[in-house]
C-alpha positions in Angstrom: 13.3 -10.2 12.3 14.4 -6.8 13.4 11.9 -4.1 14.1 11.5 -0.3 13.5 10.8 1.6 16.7 8.0 4.1 16.0 9.0 6.0 19.2 11.8 7.6 17.1 9.1 9.5 15.1 7.0 10.7 18.0 7.6 14.3 19.0 7.0 15.8 22.4 4.7 18.3 20.8 1.8 18.2 18.4 0.8 20.9 15.9 -2.9 21.9 15.7 -5.0 24.2 13.7 -4.3 26.3 10.6 -1.7 28.3 12.4 0.2 25.2 13.5 0.1 26.1 17.2 2.1 23.5 19.3 0.7 21.7 22.3 2.5 19.3 24.8 2.1 15.7 23.9 1.9 13.3 26.8 3.3 9.8 26.3 2.9 6.4 28.0 5.2 3.8 26.6 5.6 0.0 27.1 7.2 -2.8 25.1 4.1 -3.2 22.8 2.3 0.1 22.5 2.8 3.9 22.5 -0.1 5.7 24.2 -0.4 9.4 23.4 -2.7 12.3 24.3 -3.0 16.1 24.3 -5.5 18.7 25.4 -7.1 21.5 23.6 -9.3 24.3 25.0 -12.7 24.6 23.4 -14.5 28.0 22.8 -16.2 27.8 26.2 -12.8 27.5 28.0 -13.2 23.8 28.7 -10.6 21.2 27.8 -11.0 18.4 25.3 -8.6 15.5 25.3 -7.4 13.7 22.1 -5.7 10.4 22.4 -4.1 7.7 20.2 -2.6 4.3 20.8 -0.3 2.7 18.2 2.0 -0.4 18.2 5.5 0.5 19.3 7.2 -1.5 16.5 6.7 -2.3 12.8 8.4 -5.1 11.0 11.6 -4.4 9.1 10.3 -6.4 6.1 9.9 -6.2 2.4 6.3 -5.2 2.8 7.2 -2.3 5.1 9.8 -0.9 2.7 7.6 -1.3 -0.4 4.8 0.5 1.5 7.3 3.2 2.5 8.2 3.7 -1.1 4.6 4.0 -2.2 3.8 6.4 0.6 6.9 8.5 -0.3 5.7 8.6 -3.9 1.9 9.0 -3.5 1.0 10.2 0.0 0.1 13.8 0.7 2.9 15.3 2.8 1.4 18.6 4.1 0.4 18.9 7.8 -3.3 18.9 7.2 -4.3 16.3 9.9 -5.1 13.7 7.4 -3.3 10.6 5.8 -4.1 10.6 2.1 -3.1 8.0 -0.5 -4.2 7.7 -4.1 -3.6 5.4 -7.0 -5.4 4.0 -10.0 -4.1 0.4 -9.5 -6.1 -1.6 -6.9 -3.1 -3.8 -6.0 -1.2 -0.8 -4.8 -4.1 0.5 -2.8 -4.5 -2.9 -1.2 -0.9 -3.1 -0.4 -0.9 0.2 1.5 -4.2 -0.6 3.3 -2.9 -4.1 4.3 0.3 -2.6 5.7 -1.6 -0.1 7.9 -3.9 -2.9 9.1 -1.1 -5.4 9.9 1.5 -3.0 11.3 -0.6 -0.2 12.9 -3.7 -2.2 13.6 -5.7 0.3 11.6 -8.8 -1.5 10.4 -9.9 -1.4 6.7 -13.2 0.2 7.8 -11.4 3.3 9.0 -10.6 4.7 5.6 -12.9 7.2 4.0 -12.8 7.4 0.2 -13.9 8.9 -3.1 -13.0 8.4 -6.8 -11.6 11.0 -9.2 -12.1 10.5 -13.0 -10.3 12.3 -15.7 -13.4 13.6 -17.7 -15.7 16.6 -17.5 -18.8 16.0 -15.4 -21.4 14.6 -17.9 -24.5 16.7 -18.6 -26.5 13.6 -19.5 -27.8 12.1 -16.2 -28.0 8.5 -17.6 -24.4 8.5 -18.8 -23.3 10.1 -15.5 -25.0 7.3 -13.5 -23.4 4.7 -15.8 -19.9 6.1 -15.2 -20.4 6.4 -11.4 -21.9 2.9 -11.1 -19.0 1.5 -13.1 -16.2 3.0 -11.1 -17.8 2.6 -7.7 -18.6 -1.1 -8.2 -15.1 -1.7 -9.5 -13.3 -0.3 -6.5 -15.7 -1.9 -4.0 -15.0 -5.3 -5.6 -11.3 -4.9 -6.0 -10.4 -3.3 -2.6 -11.5 -3.6 1.0 -13.0 -0.1 1.3 -16.4 0.0 3.0 -19.5 1.3 1.2 -20.6 3.3 4.2 -17.3 5.2 4.3 -17.7 7.0 1.0 -17.8 10.7 0.9 -21.2 12.3 0.0 -19.7 13.3 -3.4 -18.4 9.9 -4.2 -17.2 10.6 -7.8 -15.2 13.8 -8.5 -14.7 15.1 -12.1 -11.9 17.3 -13.6 -12.7 20.6 -15.3 -9.4 21.4 -17.0 -9.6 18.5 -19.5 -11.2 18.0 -22.9 -12.1 14.4 -22.1 -15.9 13.8 -22.4 -16.1 10.0 -22.3 -14.5 7.5 -19.9 -12.4 4.9 -21.6 -13.5 1.3 -21.4 -10.6 0.2 -19.1 -10.5 3.4 -17.1 -11.9 3.2 -13.6 -10.6 6.4 -12.2 -8.2 7.0 -9.3 -9.2 5.9 -5.8 -8.4 8.4 -3.0 -8.4 6.9 0.5 -8.2 9.2 3.6 -7.8 8.7 7.3 -8.4 11.8 9.5 -6.2 11.8 12.6 -4.0 14.8 13.3 -1.7 12.9 15.6 -1.2 9.8 13.5 -0.9 11.9 10.4 2.1 13.8 11.9 3.8 10.6 13.1 3.4 8.8 9.7 4.6 11.8 7.7 7.7 12.2 10.0 8.3 8.4 9.7 8.2 8.5 5.9 10.4 11.5 5.6 13.1 10.4 8.1 13.3 6.7 7.0 13.2 7.6 3.3 16.3 9.8 3.5 18.1 7.1 5.5 17.5 4.5 2.8 20.8 5.0 0.8 22.7 4.1 3.9 20.8 0.8 4.4 21.4 -2.6 2.8 20.7 -3.4 -0.9 17.6 -5.4 -0.1 16.0 -2.4 1.8 17.0 -0.1 -1.1 15.5 -2.4 -3.7 12.2 -2.8 -1.7 11.9 1.0 -1.2 12.6 1.7 -4.9 10.0 -0.9 -5.9 7.4 1.3 -4.2 8.8 4.6 -5.5 8.9 3.3 -9.1 5.4 1.8 -8.8 4.1 5.1 -7.7 6.1 7.7 -9.6 7.6 6.2 -12.7 6.5 6.3 -16.4 7.8 4.1 -19.2 8.5 5.8 -22.5 8.7 3.9 -25.8 9.6 5.7 -29.0 10.3 3.2 -31.7 11.4 5.6 -34.6 14.6 6.6 -32.8 14.7 3.6 -30.4 14.3 5.8 -27.3 13.4 3.4 -24.5 13.3 5.1 -21.1 12.0 5.0 -17.5 11.2 8.3 -15.9 10.8 8.9 -12.1 9.0 12.2 -11.3 9.1 14.5 -8.3 8.7 18.3 -7.9 11.3 18.3 -5.1 15.0 18.3 -6.0 15.9 16.6 -2.8 13.7 13.6 -3.6 15.2 13.3 -7.1 18.6 13.2 -5.5 17.5 10.6 -3.0 16.2 8.3 -5.8 19.4 8.8 -7.8 21.5 7.8 -4.8 19.4 4.7 -4.3 19.7 3.7 -7.9 23.5 4.3 -7.9 23.8 2.0 -4.9 22.1 -0.7 -7.0 24.5 0.0 -9.9 22.0 1.8 -12.1 22.9 5.1 -13.6 20.3 7.9 -14.0 20.5 11.6 -14.8 18.2 14.5 -14.1 15.8 15.5 -16.9 14.3 19.0 -16.8 13.6 20.0 -13.2 11.1 17.4 -12.1 12.3 14.0 -13.4 15.2 11.6 -13.5 15.7 9.4 -16.5 16.9 5.8 -16.7 18.0 5.0 -20.2 20.5 2.9 -22.1 20.3 -0.9 -22.6 22.5 -1.9 -19.6 20.6 0.2 -17.1 17.2 -1.1 -18.2 18.5 -4.7 -18.1 19.5 -4.0 -14.5 16.0 -2.8 -13.7 14.8 -6.1 -15.2 17.2 -8.4 -13.4 16.7 -6.7 -10.0 12.9 -6.8 -10.5 12.5 -3.1 -9.7 9.5 -2.7 -12.0 7.4 -5.6 -10.7 5.2 -3.9 -8.0 2.9 -2.2 -10.6 1.5 -4.8 -13.0 0.6 -2.0 -15.5 4.1 -0.5 -15.6 5.7 -3.9 -15.5 3.8 -5.1 -18.6 4.8 -2.0 -20.5 8.4 -2.3 -19.3 8.6 -5.9 -20.5 7.3 -4.9 -23.9 9.9 -2.2 -24.1 12.8 -4.5 -23.1 11.8 -7.1 -25.8 12.4 -4.4 -28.4 16.2 -4.5 -27.7 17.9 -6.9 -30.3 19.2 -10.2 -28.9 17.8 -9.5 -25.5 17.2 -13.2 -24.7 20.9 -14.0 -25.1 21.9 -10.9 -23.1 19.6 -11.6 -20.1 18.5 -15.2 -20.2 14.9 -14.0 -20.1 12.1 -14.5 -22.6 13.2 -18.1 -23.4 11.1 -21.2 -23.0 13.8 -22.6 -20.6 13.7 -19.6 -18.3 12.3 -20.5 -14.9 9.9 -18.0 -13.4 11.7 -15.9 -10.7 8.8 -16.0 -8.3 8.3 -19.8 -8.3 7.8 -21.3 -4.8 11.0 -23.3 -3.9 10.2 -27.0 -3.5 11.6 -27.1 0.1 9.1 -24.5 1.2 6.3 -26.4 -0.6 7.4 -29.5 1.3 7.5 -27.6 4.6 4.0 -26.1 4.1 2.6 -29.6 3.4 4.4 -31.1 6.3 2.9 -28.5 8.7 -0.5 -28.9 7.2 -0.6 -32.7 7.8 0.9 -32.3 11.3 -1.5 -29.4 12.3 -4.5 -29.6 10.0 -6.4 -27.0 12.1 -3.7 -24.3 11.6 -4.9 -21.3 9.6 -2.8 -20.0 6.6 -1.3 -17.1 8.5 0.2 -19.4 11.2 1.8 -21.7 8.6 3.1 -18.7 6.7 4.8 -17.4 9.9 6.5 -20.7 10.5 7.7 -21.2 6.9 8.5 -17.5 6.2 6.2 -17.0 3.2 3.0 -15.0 2.6 -0.4 -16.3 3.5 -1.3 -16.2 -0.2 1.6 -18.6 -0.9 0.3 -21.1 1.7 -3.3 -20.8 0.3 -1.9 -21.4 -3.2 0.0 -24.6 -2.2 -2.9 -26.0 -0.3 -5.2 -25.4 -3.3 -2.8 -27.1 -5.7 -2.7 -30.1 -3.4 -6.5 -30.2 -2.9 -6.2 -29.0 0.7 -7.7 -25.6 0.1 -11.0 -26.0 1.8 -11.3 -24.0 5.0 -11.3 -26.4 7.9 -12.8 -24.2 10.6 -15.9 -22.5 9.1 -17.4 -19.7 11.1 -20.7 -20.9 12.5 -23.9 -19.0 11.8 -24.2 -18.3 15.6 -20.7 -16.8 15.6 -21.4 -14.7 12.4 -24.5 -13.3 14.2 -22.4 -12.4 17.3 -19.8 -10.7 15.2 -22.4 -8.6 13.4 -24.3 -7.8 16.6 -21.1 -6.5 18.2 -20.3 -4.3 15.2 -23.9 -3.0 15.0 -23.7 -2.0 18.7 -20.3 -0.4 18.3 -19.8 0.7 14.7 -16.4 2.3 15.4 -15.0 -1.0 16.9 -11.8 -2.4 15.3 -11.9 -5.9 13.9 -9.2 -7.0 16.3 -11.2 -5.6 19.3 -14.2 -7.8 18.2 -11.8 -10.7 17.6 -10.3 -10.4 21.1 -13.7 -10.2 22.7 -14.9 -13.4 20.9 -11.6 -15.3 21.0 -11.2 -15.4 17.2 -8.4 -14.4 14.8 -8.8 -10.9 13.4 -8.8 -12.2 9.8 -12.0 -14.3 10.5 -13.8 -11.2 11.8 -12.7 -9.2 8.8 -14.0 -11.9 6.4 -17.4 -11.8 8.1 -17.6 -8.0 8.2 -16.6 -7.7 4.6 -19.0 -10.4 3.4 -22.0 -9.0 5.2 -20.9 -5.3 4.8 
């Protein structure tokens, strides 16, 4: 699999402070990592060094381009020394956090977080506590954020709304943040440069990128009286709208600009192409609404082959891959899911699912109580240590350390 070289997005200078003053950026590069540092003078005239080490390459994979689309859609882009991502769907939050963990070795425990809810701050203390307990517990259970990384004001309310009560299925929007001036500038440069190169890449990369953009920035409109069925993609920047239109055109989907901050995808044939190319699938919430909209077209089953009893699910695991997973399991029963997944070319979830369906799902190598204690002791002695650093020290896989740290918080 080819790689994306992050060195392309590292400048020889770094901006610092509100005025954006530039300072020389020192680089040390090898085949695996990029080591960066710069110096700032303190108020007493002394120098303070800031440093960062990141992997040199990230995988040129579906996960990378979907995460890129989500970051392009939902990440803050100002140079404020902070990476900020927000969403109200936990699957999308998890996808971005997992990409940073896998590709940039940025442990889940590094993200600070808070929750924003679309209601006025309640005056009644009991109801306020009920709301805050509900949303905080939801996000702690659904994502891999750490309780000790929450901001002092964990739940933020909105003033310019008439909403007084939180809806039953509303859990607010989770905002995750990572403060690193240097990494923030590299990631924002990476997102900007790669995003605007997307129309010149292959169709797969364009589809994966638009999966992320649509999951983050789209809205499905259904208006039955005049049969107005549309998908909007929003942006306040005209260049970004033009980028999305080029990407869609390369996939054979026509769109047009609507007002000054949206492009609109309408007409039956264009929505069918969204369906067949699975461009709406990344966000479960939007995909469900989109499927409901598509079914409103007359004779849609005959036109698409979808929504029939004989239609095979598009995401069914091919039998040859199931056979290969089972073969590797019986040959190497001690292999973890991630190693089998790398050999077969599937996700670790797919391997776990196949093992479970064939009664092979029990973990063969349980972490002993002694090892759990050693992991926790190491984290307690060095709270800022990454999971992979503890794993290297103990000779374990990073995922095992993460499971222990998450389970015992």
